[in-house]
C-alpha positions as CSV (number, residue, x, y, z in Angstrom):
1,M,50.7,144.4,101.9
2,S,52.5,145.9,98.8
3,V,52.6,144.9,95.1
4,H,55.7,145.5,93.0
5,D,56.0,145.4,89.3
6,T,59.1,143.3,88.3
7,Q,58.4,143.5,84.6
8,N,59.4,147.1,84.4
9,P,63.2,147.3,84.5
10,E,63.0,150.7,86.3
11,S,61.0,149.3,89.2
12,R,62.6,145.8,89.4
13,E,65.4,146.7,91.6
14,A,63.2,148.4,94.1
15,A,60.8,145.4,94.1
16,L,63.7,142.9,94.7
17,A,65.1,145.1,97.5
18,A,61.7,145.2,99.3
19,A,61.2,141.5,99.0
20,T,64.8,140.8,100.3
21,D,64.2,143.0,103.3
22,A,60.9,141.2,104.0
23,V,62.5,137.8,103.9
24,R,65.3,138.9,106.3
25,D,62.7,140.2,108.7
26,G,61.0,136.9,108.7
27,K,58.0,138.0,106.6
28,L,56.2,136.2,103.8
29,I,56.4,137.2,100.1
30,V,54.8,136.1,96.9
31,L,57.1,135.7,93.8
32,P,56.7,134.6,90.2
33,T,58.3,131.3,89.0
34,D,58.4,129.4,85.7
35,T,55.5,127.1,86.7
36,V,53.1,128.9,89.0
37,Y,53.3,131.7,91.6
38,G,54.7,130.8,95.0
39,I,54.6,131.9,98.6
40,G,58.0,132.0,100.2
41,A,59.9,132.5,103.5
42,D,63.4,132.2,104.8
43,A,64.1,128.5,105.0
44,F,66.3,128.9,108.1
45,T,63.7,130.9,110.1
46,P,61.4,128.4,111.7
47,D,58.7,131.0,112.6
48,A,58.6,132.2,109.0
49,V,58.1,128.6,107.8
50,A,55.4,128.1,110.4
51,D,53.6,131.3,109.1
52,L,53.8,130.0,105.6
53,L,52.1,126.7,106.5
54,E,49.4,128.6,108.4
55,A,48.8,131.0,105.5
56,K,48.2,128.1,103.2
57,G,46.1,126.2,105.7
58,R,48.5,123.2,105.7
59,G,50.0,121.2,108.6
60,R,53.6,120.3,109.3
61,D,53.1,116.9,107.8
62,V,53.3,118.5,104.4
63,P,56.6,120.5,104.5
64,P,57.3,123.0,101.7
65,P,60.0,122.5,99.0
66,V,63.1,124.7,98.9
67,L,64.1,126.8,95.9
68,V,67.8,127.5,95.2
69,G,69.5,129.9,92.8
70,D,72.6,127.8,91.9
71,H,73.4,124.2,91.1
72,A,76.2,124.1,93.7
73,V,73.7,124.7,96.5
74,L,72.3,121.2,95.9
75,L,75.4,119.5,97.3
76,A,75.4,122.0,100.3
77,L,71.9,121.1,101.4
78,A,71.7,117.4,100.4
79,M,73.8,114.3,101.2
80,D,74.2,110.8,99.7
81,V,73.3,112.3,96.3
82,P,73.1,109.6,93.6
83,D,75.0,110.1,90.4
84,Y,71.9,110.3,88.2
85,V,70.6,113.2,90.4
86,E,73.5,115.4,89.2
87,Q,72.7,114.4,85.7
88,L,69.0,115.4,86.2
89,A,70.1,118.7,87.6
90,E,72.4,119.4,84.7
91,E,69.7,118.5,82.2
92,F,66.6,120.1,83.7
93,W,67.8,122.9,86.1
94,P,66.7,125.6,86.0
95,G,63.4,124.0,85.1
96,P,60.2,122.3,86.3
97,L,61.9,119.4,88.2
98,T,61.8,119.0,92.0
99,L,64.1,116.4,93.6
100,I,63.6,114.9,97.0
101,L,66.9,114.1,98.6
102,H,68.4,113.3,102.0
103,A,69.0,116.5,103.9
104,Q,72.3,117.4,105.5
105,P,71.8,116.7,109.3
106,S,73.8,119.8,110.2
107,L,71.2,122.2,108.7
108,T,69.6,124.4,111.3
109,W,66.1,124.6,109.8
110,D,62.6,123.4,110.6
111,L,60.6,122.8,107.5
112,G,58.1,120.4,109.2
113,E,58.0,116.7,109.4
114,T,60.5,116.1,106.6
115,R,61.8,112.7,108.0
116,G,65.4,113.8,107.1
117,T,64.6,114.8,103.5
118,V,64.3,117.9,101.5
119,A,62.7,118.8,98.1
120,L,65.0,121.0,96.0
121,R,64.3,122.9,92.8
122,M,65.9,125.7,90.7
123,P,63.2,127.7,88.9
124,D,63.7,129.0,85.4
125,D,62.7,132.6,86.1
126,E,65.0,135.6,86.1
127,V,63.2,137.5,88.9
128,A,63.1,134.4,91.1
129,L,66.8,133.5,90.5
130,E,67.9,137.1,91.2
131,L,65.9,137.1,94.5
132,L,67.3,133.7,95.5
133,R,70.9,134.9,95.0
134,R,70.2,137.7,97.4
135,T,68.3,135.9,100.1
136,G,69.6,132.3,99.8
137,P,67.4,129.2,99.9
138,L,63.7,129.9,100.3
139,A,61.0,127.7,101.5
140,V,58.4,128.1,98.8
141,S,55.0,126.5,98.1
142,S,52.3,127.3,95.6
143,A,50.6,130.6,96.4
144,N,47.2,129.3,97.1
145,R,45.1,127.9,100.0
146,H,45.3,124.2,100.6
147,G,43.0,122.4,98.2
148,K,42.5,125.5,95.9
149,S,43.8,126.0,92.4
150,A,47.4,127.2,91.9
151,A,47.8,130.9,91.3
152,L,48.9,131.8,87.7
153,T,48.9,135.6,88.3
154,V,49.7,137.9,91.2
155,L,46.0,138.7,91.5
156,D,45.1,135.1,92.0
157,A,47.6,134.8,94.8
158,A,46.5,138.0,96.5
159,T,42.9,136.9,96.3
160,Q,43.6,133.7,98.3
161,L,46.4,134.8,100.7
162,G,45.4,138.5,101.3
163,D,47.2,140.3,104.1
164,S,49.2,137.2,105.3
165,V,51.8,138.2,102.8
166,E,54.0,141.3,103.2
167,E,55.3,141.8,99.6
168,Y,53.9,140.7,96.3
169,L,56.1,140.7,93.1
170,D,54.2,140.9,89.9
171,G,55.9,139.1,87.1
172,G,52.9,138.7,84.8
173,T,51.3,135.4,83.9
174,A,53.2,132.2,84.7
175,K,54.9,130.9,81.6
176,I,54.1,127.2,82.2
177,G,51.1,127.3,84.3
178,T,51.5,123.7,85.5
179,S,53.2,122.4,88.7
180,S,56.7,120.9,88.5
181,T,57.4,117.1,88.4
182,I,58.6,115.7,91.7
183,I,61.0,112.7,91.9
184,D,61.8,110.9,95.1
185,T,65.5,109.9,94.9
186,T,65.7,108.6,98.5
187,V,64.2,105.2,97.4
188,E,65.6,102.6,95.0
189,P,64.6,102.8,92.2
190,P,63.5,106.5,92.3
191,E,59.8,107.2,92.0
192,I,57.8,110.0,90.5
193,V,55.7,111.4,93.3
194,R,53.9,113.9,91.1
195,E,54.1,114.1,87.4
196,G,53.9,117.7,86.2
197,V,54.9,119.4,83.1
198,L,58.0,117.2,82.8
199,T,57.0,113.7,81.6
200,K,58.6,110.4,82.5
201,E,59.5,109.7,78.9
202,E,61.4,113.0,78.7
203,I,63.4,112.1,81.8
204,I,64.2,108.6,80.5
205,A,65.2,110.0,77.1
206,A,67.6,112.4,78.9
207,V,69.3,110.3,81.5
208,G,68.1,106.7,80.9
209,D,65.5,104.6,82.6
210,I,66.4,105.3,86.2
211,F,62.9,104.1,87.3
212,A,63.5,100.4,86.2
213,A,63.9,98.0,89.2
214,P,67.3,96.2,89.3
215,E,67.2,92.6,88.2
216,V,67.0,90.2,91.1
217,E,69.7,87.5,90.6
218,D,68.6,83.9,91.1
219,P,70.5,82.4,94.1
220,E,71.1,79.2,92.2
221,D,72.5,81.2,89.3
222,A,74.7,83.2,91.6
223,K,76.0,80.0,93.2
224,G,76.8,78.5,89.9
225,A,78.6,81.6,88.7
226,E,80.7,81.6,91.9
227,E,81.6,77.9,91.4
228,A,82.5,78.6,87.8
229,E,84.7,81.5,88.8
230,G,86.4,79.4,91.4
231,A,87.1,76.6,88.9
232,E,88.4,79.1,86.4
233,G,90.6,80.6,89.1
234,A,92.0,77.2,90.1
235,E,92.7,76.3,86.5
236,G,94.4,79.6,85.9
237,S,96.6,79.1,89.0
238,E,97.7,75.6,87.8
239,E,98.4,76.9,84.4
240,S,100.4,79.8,85.9
241,E,102.5,77.4,88.0
242,G,103.1,75.1,85.0
243,S,104.2,78.1,83.0
244,E,106.6,79.3,85.7
245,Q,108.1,75.8,85.9
246,A,108.5,75.6,82.1
247,T,110.0,79.1,82.1
248,E,112.6,78.1,84.7
249,Q,113.4,74.9,82.8
250,D,113.9,76.8,79.6
251,A,116.1,79.3,81.3
252,T,118.3,76.5,82.7
253,E,118.5,74.8,79.3
254,H,119.5,78.0,77.5
255,D,122.0,79.2,80.1
256,P,125.5,78.0,79.0
257,A,127.0,78.6,82.5
258,E,124.4,76.4,84.2
259,Q,124.7,73.7,81.5
260,A,128.5,73.6,81.9
261,G,128.2,73.4,85.7
262,A,125.7,70.6,85.4
263,A,127.9,68.7,83.0
264,Q,130.9,69.0,85.3
265,D,128.9,67.8,88.3
266,D,127.7,64.8,86.2
267,A,131.3,64.0,85.1
268,E,132.6,64.2,88.7
269,Q,129.9,61.9,89.9
270,D,130.5,59.4,87.1
271,G,134.3,59.4,87.8
272,E,133.7,58.7,91.5
273,V,131.3,55.9,90.7
274,Q,133.7,54.4,88.2
275,G,136.6,54.5,90.7
276,I,134.5,52.8,93.4
277,A,133.4,50.1,90.9
278,E,137.0,49.4,89.9
279,Q,138.2,49.1,93.5
280,A,135.3,46.8,94.2
281,S,136.1,44.6,91.2
282,A,139.8,44.4,92.2
283,V,139.0,43.3,95.8
284,T,136.4,40.8,94.6
285,A,139.0,39.2,92.3
286,G,141.6,38.9,95.1
287,D,144.1,41.4,93.6
288,D,146.3,43.5,95.7
289,I,145.4,47.2,95.6
290,A,148.5,49.3,95.7
291,P,148.1,52.4,97.9
292,Q,148.9,55.8,96.6
293,E,152.5,56.7,96.7
294,P,153.1,59.1,99.6
295,G,154.7,62.4,99.0
296,P,158.1,63.4,100.2
297,A,156.6,64.8,103.4
298,D,154.9,61.5,104.2
299,D,157.9,59.1,103.7
300,A,159.0,59.1,107.3
301,G,155.4,58.3,108.5
302,A,154.9,55.6,105.9
303,A,158.2,53.8,106.8
304,T,157.4,54.1,110.5
305,S,154.0,52.6,110.2
306,L,154.8,49.8,107.8
307,A,158.1,48.5,109.4
308,P,156.6,47.4,112.7
309,A,153.7,45.7,110.9
310,E,156.2,43.7,108.9
311,E,158.0,42.8,112.1
312,T,154.7,41.6,113.6
313,D,153.9,39.4,110.6
314,L,157.3,37.6,110.3
315,A,158.9,37.4,113.7
316,D,158.2,34.5,116.0
317,P,157.6,35.7,119.6
318,A,159.4,32.6,120.9
319,D,162.7,33.5,119.2
320,P,165.4,35.2,121.2
321,A,166.6,38.6,120.3
322,D,168.7,38.8,117.2
323,P,172.4,38.9,118.4
324,A,173.4,40.6,115.2
325,D,171.0,43.5,115.8
326,P,173.2,46.6,116.4
327,A,170.5,48.2,118.5
328,D,170.8,47.8,122.3
329,P,168.2,45.2,123.5
330,A,167.7,47.0,126.7
331,E,166.7,50.2,125.0
332,P,164.1,50.0,122.2
333,S,164.8,52.0,119.1
334,T,163.0,55.2,118.4
335,L,161.5,53.6,115.3
336,E,160.0,50.7,117.3
337,A,158.7,53.1,120.1
338,T,157.0,55.3,117.5
339,A,155.5,52.4,115.5
340,A,154.2,50.4,118.5
341,P,150.9,52.3,119.0
342,A,150.1,52.1,115.3
343,A,150.8,48.4,115.2
344,S,148.6,47.7,118.2
345,A,145.8,49.8,117.0
346,E,145.6,48.4,113.5
347,A,145.0,44.7,112.7
348,P,147.7,42.9,110.7
349,G,147.0,42.2,107.1
350,V,144.1,44.6,106.7
351,L,144.3,47.3,104.0
352,D,143.0,50.8,105.0
353,L,140.4,51.4,102.3
354,P,137.6,54.1,102.4
355,A,134.3,52.7,103.4
356,E,132.1,52.5,100.3
357,P,128.8,50.7,99.7
358,D,129.0,47.1,98.3
359,L,132.8,46.8,98.9
360,V,134.1,43.4,100.1
361,E,136.4,43.6,103.1
362,L,139.8,42.0,102.7
363,S,140.3,38.8,104.5
364,T,142.6,39.0,107.5
365,T,143.5,35.3,107.2
366,P,147.1,34.8,106.1
367,D,147.6,33.1,102.7
368,P,148.6,29.4,103.3
369,E,150.7,29.5,100.2
370,S,152.8,32.5,101.4
371,P,156.4,31.3,101.8
372,L,156.9,33.8,104.6
373,E,154.3,32.3,106.9
374,N,155.5,28.6,106.4
375,A,159.2,29.2,106.5
376,P,160.9,28.1,109.8
377,T,162.3,30.8,111.9
378,Q,166.0,30.2,112.9
379,P,168.4,32.5,114.6
380,D,171.0,34.0,112.3
381,P,174.4,32.3,112.4
382,A,177.3,33.9,114.1
383,P,179.2,34.7,111.0
384,A,176.2,36.6,109.6
385,A,176.2,38.5,112.8
386,S,179.8,39.5,112.5
387,D,179.2,40.5,108.9
388,A,176.1,42.5,109.9
389,A,178.1,44.2,112.6
390,A,180.8,45.0,110.1
391,E,178.3,46.7,107.7
392,P,176.6,50.0,108.6
393,A,172.9,49.9,109.3
394,A,170.6,50.8,106.5
395,E,168.6,54.0,106.9
396,A,164.9,53.9,106.6
397,P,163.7,55.9,103.6
398,G,162.6,59.3,104.6
399,T,164.3,59.1,108.0
400,D,167.1,61.6,108.8
401,D,168.2,59.9,112.1
402,P,171.3,57.6,111.2
403,D,170.8,55.7,114.5
404,V,167.4,54.3,113.5
405,A,167.8,51.2,111.3
406,A,164.9,49.7,109.2
407,P,164.5,46.0,109.8
408,R,165.1,43.9,106.8
409,R,163.3,40.7,105.9
410,P,163.4,38.7,102.7
411,G,160.6,39.0,100.2
412,G,156.9,40.0,100.6
413,P,155.0,43.2,99.9
414,G,156.1,44.8,103.1
415,E,159.5,45.3,101.7
416,E,158.2,47.1,98.7
417,N,156.1,49.3,100.8
418,A,158.9,50.1,103.2
419,E,161.1,51.2,100.4
420,G,158.5,53.2,98.5
């Protein structure tokens, strides 16, 4: 057993060196702190920790706290550290505050039956901090036998612990003389396990009332709040959709190009409807609807399709062949051969109109007042045949072949169509 004076600057270094060597050798030391004197051992040497508990007369069910020499060591030794713990450390470390935290599971130490926790403190004493920087974390408990008064001087400690301790560091009388305040932060809300020199009011004044239990929300109130939030969300969604529709409508109304395109579409639809209505009115009134005039490229087709239709309407099937016809009766003309399929496929007297709703179909019954239907059919006289033979055959409009003659019949709309 050796006692070293740490108050004398000349002997302090030697005292710290002797204490550091003892810790590394797994021995026990006594050191001064800001609260009371403590008995310490290397926290990572299980045998040394066991000797500490035996020197105090304490079992493993009461593990010793761990002293650290720097704030950063807290996060290296503890896990799941609440935010307010760092605030407490910033406010009261170094100082008389011990914090119980969840220990890192990877730590290779045996402090006793800790149940996965560790009590950390940073003392406010120059000798203790210097020693901790050299040795690392130390398992430290008050330097007294279990159930006895805490030692306030090195002599008090030596009287109770005797030769169980290898090195004693004399730092004079403890400045505070009262144990530290211990807060268990592993529970919610945190609890003061032991109130020491640091009071609850001082802690609350520094970091707020961390000891107040959180308010328990009424399930009915929570349900009502959720329903209200859901209703507000639905209303907001409807308002958002309405706003988007209004925005799109405004954009369309203010876009000149879209307005012009819409106006043109409306005008075209109105024109189509008006044209259909006019045609329907004309058909209902019994008026003839003149088809559109064919272009130059369609003249031959128009003459070819209309001429046979006129022949079908006016000629009597019982009449013999016209002796005045210059065409050979044994060989039908090219015009008749071409027009025959069209005449057979299309009913006589029916106009080819586009199918539109509400249009009245033209009647296929011949008009009884038409002079063409009631006039008797007689063969042409012989003089007429000679005159017709003397005259050259008339060409069908739009037909370049001089050998194809268009049949001629007096009166009727067919003549006008064939010529036009």
